[in-house]
Structure formats: structure tokens, C-alpha cells
N, C-alpha and C positions, 0 to 999 in steps of 0.2 A: 298376206294383208288382212289386219284384223282389228278389232276395236282395242284401246288401250287397256291394260290392267292395273292395278295399284302395285305388283311387283315391278310394273316397267319404269318407275319412277327415276331409278338411278340411271338407267340407259338413257331416259328422257332428257335427265338434266347432262349426260356426259353430250348427248346429241346437240343442245342448243348451246352448251359452253365452247364444244368444239369450233361451232359457226363463228362465236363470238370470237375465239382466239384467232381463226383465221382471217377475221375481219370481214366475212361475207357480207354480202348486201343484204342486211338486216336494219330494223329501226332500233337494234339493241346494241348497246356499247360495253355494259358491265356484265362480267359472270353471273348468273342466278346461284342463288344457294338452294339447298334441297329443300328448305321450308318454303323458299317461291314457288320450287316447281311442285311440292305438292299443293300448294293452294291453286297453283292453275291448273293441276290435274282434277283437284275435287270440283272447281270452277266447271270446267269442260264436262264432266260427268253428269254434275247438275242440269248444265244446259242441254245434253243429250236425254235424260230423263224428262226433261219438260218438252223435250220437241224442238226445241230452238236450234238444234248442233247436231253437226255428225262429227266424229272425232274417228280417227285411224292411225295406225303403224303400220310400218313393213318391217320386217325383221329377216335377217340372213343370220344361219346356223345361231338362233336363239337369242340375237343382240338387234335391238331395235336400231335401224340405219334410216330410218325415214319417219315422220310424222304430219300428219294433213289434217285439214278440218273445214267444215262448212259452217257458217253462222247465218241463220236465217235473220231477214230485219226486224228490228225490235220492234216496230209499229205495225199496227193492224195492215195499215195501208201500204206499207212495204213487205209484207211477209210472205211476197211470191220471190223476193230477193234473197241472195245468198253470196255471202263474200267468202272467198276460199283462201287459205294459206295452204303454204307447202314448205316443206324443209328437208333438206337430204345431207346425208354425212358425207364429207370428201372421202373420195375414195368411190363411190358407189353414183356418180355424175357419169353421164355419157355412157351408161349400160341399156337405157331403154326404161328404167324402172321409174321414172318422173312421168313419161309418157303413158306408162302403164298404170300410175297412180291417178293421172289426171284423169283417163278413160273411165277408170273406176270410180271416181268424185264426180263426173258428170252424170254416170247413171244412178249414184246415190241422189244427187241433187234431183233427179227426174223422180225418182221413188219418192223425195220428200216434198214433192208436188212443186218446186220450185220451176219459174219460167225465166229468169235471168242468172246467170253468176257472174260474179266480180271479182277482180282481184287487183293488188296493186305490185307493181315491181320496179325498181330501179332503174335506170337508165343503160348503167352500167352491166345489168346483169343480163347479156345477150344471150347466154345459154338456156336462162329461163325463159326469155320473149321466143324464142324459136321453138321451145317445147309447147307455150301457149298457144302460137299461131298454129302450130301442126295439129292441135286438137280444136282447133276453130276460134279461138278467141280472136278479140279484135281490139285494137288501140282506139279508146272513144276518148280519152282525155289525159292530161298531162299537165302537171303542178311544175314548172319551171323553177329551178334552186330549190329545189323542196328539203333539199338534204344537204348539208356540210361537212365533209369528212377528208380528213388529209390535205386539208388547203384547196379542195376543188367542190364546187357546188354540183349536185347530181340531179335530175330531173325525176319526178315519182309519175310514172305512166300508169294510167287505170285502163284496165282491160274488161272486156265483158264479153259473155257468151251468152245469146238468145236460146234459148232450150224448147222453144216453142214452135 
């Protein structure tokens, strides 16, 4: 696990597009272009420099297989709140990598001085929900029928972990 580098852009692009191809439980539907991925990485690195976020990747055999981030609340009154996101490439799930990344991110959130972490997960993504519960997250809200995909409505679950 490490912070991302510019030379990771092609691996990151391949990661996100592989998730879109498999129709993973993500809010993206169209494949990303290299230009879009460069812009995303540039924005992320700028947020890290300003202390607004933390970004990390996990690699196996020199290839990025997971990406995760924590974004601090945008307003001063919410600067104690962090929003977490994580993606893991198919073939690397159910190996404990997600649990280890989550534990690492929780430690990083504490170092950032955050008091509460939140995340969103589709109700159909039971594997991810299991990992989140295992590290202490609890469901705190649900948006019914937030997503319409493949002829079905899917709830958007909001989970939180108090770090205090």
C-alpha cells in the first residue's frame, strides 16, 4: 500500500474501466478516458497537498489492483468528517485485501484528526457491506431506489464509523 504516483495513471485507468466493464456496484456507467483519469489524479493530488484528502493504492507484482481515498468535509463545521471510497479489481477480492485497506484507512483517518468516517454502498454489494461491518461501520441511513440499473431499483446505503 502506498500513495499514488503519476506513473500509476494507466493502471488506475485499467482498474476503473475493468470495474465498469464488469458492471460493478459503482455510480459510473461509461468507461473513463485517459484524459479523464489524468484529471481525476491531478485533482486528487491537489486535494492531498491541501490536506483535504488522502489517496492510496495497493499493488501486486508492480500493478495497481486497488485504490482508496478519504475526503475531508468541505466546510469548516464538517472538517471532522471523512468520506471514504474504495475499489478493488476482480480477482483480488475475498483475499483479505479490502479488510487490510479499510484498517489502514481508519488509521489514516485518525492521523488526519477525523472523528467520523462515512461511506456509501449499493444494497446489492453484500460483500463490501460485510467488510465494512467487520471493521466497525454501521448502517446509518438508506436512500430507497436511489439507483436504477438493469431494470431494477437499488437502495443506496450510508454507513458510518465514529473514531472517537
